[in-house]
N, C-alpha and C positions, 0 to 999 in steps of 0.2 A: 618292547613295543607298548604303546599306550593301551592297546586293547587288552594285552596280557595283564598289565597292571590294573586296569579297570575290573577285569574279571576277578582278580585276587582281592582287590580293595573293597569291592561292592558285591561280591558273590553273584556276578552276572553270568548268564548263559549267552554265548555268542553264536549266532547263526549267520554265516556268510551267505549273502544273497547275490544274485547276478543281475547285471544291467548291461544293455547293449551299448558299450562304449565304442563309438565310431564304427558301426557295422557297415558303413559304406566303403570302408577301405578295402581295396582288392586283396585277395588271398596272398599275393606275393608281397604285400606291404608297400610302403613308400617312404621317401625321405620326409623329414619334418618340413623342409623348405617347400617341397611340392604340396604337401597337405595344407600348410598354413601360408599359402601364397600371399605375399605382401605384409604378413604379420610376423614373419620369422624373427626379426630382432626382438619383438616383445616376448616371443616364446623363449628365446635364449635367456633373456633377463628372468623370466619366470622359472626356468630350469635352475638358474643360480640360486634363486630364493628357495626353491624346493630342496636343493642340496643342503642349504643351511638348516631348514626345518628338519630334514631327515637326520642330519648330523646331531642336532640337539636331542634327538631321540635315540641316538646310537645306531642309526640305520644307514646302510650304504645307499648311495644314489649316484648314477652316472650322468652328470649334467651335460656331458659331451655327447651323449647318445643322440643319434641323428636319424632314428628309424622308428616308424610307427607301424603297427601291424593290426590285422583283424584278429580279434581274440575269440571269435565264435567257437572254433574247435577246442581251444583251451578251456572255455567255459563249459562246453559239453562234457569234456573229460572231468573237469572239477566238479560239475553237477553230479555226474555218476559217482565219483569218489565220495562226495559228501553224502549221497543217499545210501552208500554202502558203509558209512562210518569211517572212511579212510581219507577224508578230505583235508584235514588240518596240515599235515606235512606237505601234501601236494600244493596246497595254497601257498605256503611259504616258499617252496621251490619255484613256483610260477612267478611269484613276486620278484624273486631274485633274478630269474631269467629275463624278465621284461625290464625291470628298473636298473639292474646292474649290468647284466650281460648284453642287453639289447638284441636278443634273438627274435626270430620270426616265429611266433606262437601259432602260426597257421601251418607250419611244417610238421607233418605227422612224425617224421623221424626224430625231430627235436622233442616233440611232445612225448613220444614213447620213451625216449631216453630219460626225460625228466620224471615220467611216471614210474619207470623202473627204479630210478634213484630214490623215489618216495616209498618204494617197497610194494608197489602195485604190480599185479600180474600183467606183463607186457602183452600177452596174447588177448586177454580180455579187454585191455585198453584199446588195442588195435581194432577189435570187434566193435567197441563203442564208437570209435571214430568212423569206421567204415560203414556201419549200418545206420547211424543217426538215431539209435534207439531212444535217446533222451531228448531228441530235438523238440518234440511237442511239449514235453514237460518244461524244458528250458524256455521255450517261446512263451509259455504261460507265466513263468516267473518274470520274464522280461516285461510282459504286459502289466503284471502286478506292480513292478517297479515303476513303470511309467505312470500308472494310476496313482501311486503314492507321491508322485512329483519328483522322482529321482531324475536329475539331469546332469549330474557330475559325481565324481568320486573324490574323496571318500564321502559316504553318506551314512549317517547313523540314525537309527530309528529305535526308540524305546516306547512301546505302546503306540500312541498316535503322535508322539512328539519327535521332531526331526532336528538334526544338526548337520550342516553341510560343511565340508572343507577340513583341511588340516588345522587343528586348533591346539592351543596350549593345554597341557594336562589339567591344569586348574579349571579351564573352561569345561572340559569333559566332566570333571568332578562336579562342578556346579550344575551342569546339565542333568547328570544322573540324580543328584540330590533334589533338584527342582521337580523332576518327573516323579521320583519316589514320594515327595511331599504331597503331590497332587493325588496320590493313591491310585 
């Protein structure tokens, strides 16, 4: 992944931050046709382009996926995992679940299975999901993301400099070098 390469090439510390991506989607999720009414052919074309970009990075992507879900619960679990120092592996497995498997990340059973696969304590994760113990802290992070102008993913922030969207690795390198040169 580009982020892994950037970390190694530039000795960067990465902190995954959370953003309310489509919080209006109901918990049961919905088809892309229903969500993007009237714009679905454009979405299909975009998915084909994403597949090409992902492939160029050696990443899998299911461009035939036809489901979009509310990621609130997944973000709560990932927020908790990050705060306890266990977030990196969970983050990768959640990525795989949504972009390759196309599963509903609002389903507690699915989330708990993913968390267990990531090596997290299933009972503690179930407690996090049931009690909403990180809800307030996650809401604060969502607010901060909005204040920083985050409106889509991926979004990269170094200091006060931002870059949005999937970019060629060379563009990332130029971005990092530009920010470092500004001190």
